Every structure is written in structure tokens, then in C-alpha cells.
C-alpha positions, 0 to 999 in steps of 0.5 A: 065570136069573130076576133076584131083587130085594126090599125089606127093613124092618120094618114093610113090608106096605104098601110099594108097591115090588113093584107098581112094580118088577114092573110095569117088569120086565114092561114091559121083558121082564126075567125077574125077580121083586121081593118084600117080606121083613119084616126087623127090625134084629136079623135084618138082618145074618143076612138080608143074608148069606143073600141075597147068596148067593142070586143076588139082583141087589139090594135096596131098604132102608127103615125101620129099616135105612138107617143100619145098612146102611153097615156091610156095604158094600164100595163106597159113593158120595159121597152114601152117605158124606155122608148115612150112609144107604143105601136101595139094595144092589147085589150084584156079584161077592160084593161089596156096593155102597150107593146112596142114591136117596132124595136124587134122589127127594126133590129131584126131587119138592121142586122141584115145590112150591118152584120160585119160592119163597124158600129161607130156613128149613126144618124137618125132622121126624125124624133117621133115614135119610130125614131124612139124605137131605132134610137133604143136599138142603136143604143143596145147595139152600142153605137158609139155616137148617135146624131139625131136630126129633126126639124122641130127642136121641141120634139128633139128636147122631149126625146133627149129628156126621155133617153138621157137615162138610157145613155148619158153620153154619145147622143147628139141632137141637132136641127135638120138644116145641119145634116149635110155637113155631118153625113161624112161622119157616119156608118149608118143613116136611118130615115124614120120620117114620112118624107119620100113616102107616097103622098109626102114630099121627098127627103132631100139630102146629099147621099154623095156625102156619105162614106163609101162603106156606109149603110142606109135604112129607109123605114118607108115602104111605100114606094119600095124605092124611095129617092133616098134608096135610089140614090143609095143604090146609084152610089153603091151603098148597102140599103134597105127599105122598111118592108122587112121591119113592117113584117117582123113587127107585125109578126110579133104583134100577132103573137101578142095577140094570139100566142101563135107566130105566123110564118113569113112566107115568100107568097106574103112578100110577093102579095105585099110588094104587088100591093105597093106596085 
């Protein structure tokens, strides 16, 4: 029987997940197919119920479903419980298990750009599912001060409540309108919002205010160079986009479904970069 997989979210047409997973299915001779299913939040519950009865092996989740999915899980691991976000569903014996591979993907990618740098202060832009994974990793890596900036104060209150048990001091929750006056205090800036993504408005912040030894991580991978990444390069700042994080989290997702770890090859990266360009 063909193994069925998909990614759910909205908007979703620019997702590279089908390219990656179908590449790995073919390489590992697994009879399967991975597709896109555009799913707004309002239709999520109905879609989960439907797919879980249609012999799906599992799903990936993206914006805006990662937090809502917690409600439908029969089983969740420690990371899902602590972050309050899930991006992988595993269907087994009429039960739904949730995992968070964004944490693994972000940490593995981040280490490449902050290897020998001070882990004093970090700024996270956004307060959604991806921001939760990033905050979890930065706490785990023992950043002393972490500032979260977001336009919606309600989302900030929610994430503050959920993470207060993980780190009592050193996390500061601020409205996005104040961000430019904090940029000169940070060693690391991480954008977890879709601002700058293809089809979305640009993220307007002044990277000239960042310290010269700062690192910039934009979780967006389409385009490969957002305005934030371009501005960072002009200022000689260490930077990375979200492509490696995407690949690492997908690799871990695949492993959860099939108990096999697919190889990340140069060929795969070229295929993905070509698809973006």
C-alpha cells in the first residue's frame, strides 16, 4: 500500500516539503507520495479527522496550525509539551502523536553561525509556533537575555505564560514598535515571522543598529535572500536563511515516520535552490 504524507498550512503553495520528501521516498525505494494540502485554521479540525481515516502515515504542519494541533494529540513528547507547538503528526492505530522537529532543525543550523560567539543576548521577532521552537533552543543554549518582539500583545502574553515554567528570569516580552532601540544590545537576531517571504510585506528594521559581531538568522527560505539577509551581508554580519533548518527538520520528520534517516545530499540542496530561484 502506498504511504501517504502531506503538509498542511495556509498559505502553502511555496512549500518545498514535497520536493524533499518525494526525493527521499524515491531514493529509499519507499512506495509513497507527499503532497500539499492548503488548510486554513478554520478547516483544520475537519481536515485532520478526514486524513486520519484515509490511511495517511503522517503530516507536517506549518503556519498557522502548529499551536492549534496540540488539541488533537493523543500523545506528545516533552518538547511538544514545553514549546506548545507541533509540526509533525504521526498516525498510528487510530491515535495521533505529535512531534516538534523545528527545535532540532533550528539548533543544528544555529550552531553553524554562532560556534565561537558569546551567547549573551538574543532577539526573536514573532511569537508563533516557530518562535516557540527558537525560544526553547535559546534557553537550552543558555542565552542570558532573550527579547521577544511581536505586534500582537495577546500572543506575547500567551507565550510568556507557557514559557514561565522553563525560564523564570531573563526573557523580556516587547511590542514590535520598540525593536529598533534594542538592536544594539543583541548578539543574535532571529526572524520567525513570514515578513520578507515571497508574497508578504518586507520586514523593516534597521540592521545598522546591530553590533558588528552580531549574527542574523532569518527562518525564511523563499526567497533565499530576504531584505534582512541582504542588509546583513552589506553590513558584514554573519547570517543564514532558513533552508538548512527546513532540511534538518524534514530529515527528522522522515525518520519519525519511517525509522530511516535520509541523506542530505548536494543534489537535494541544488534541487531546492533551483525550485526557489
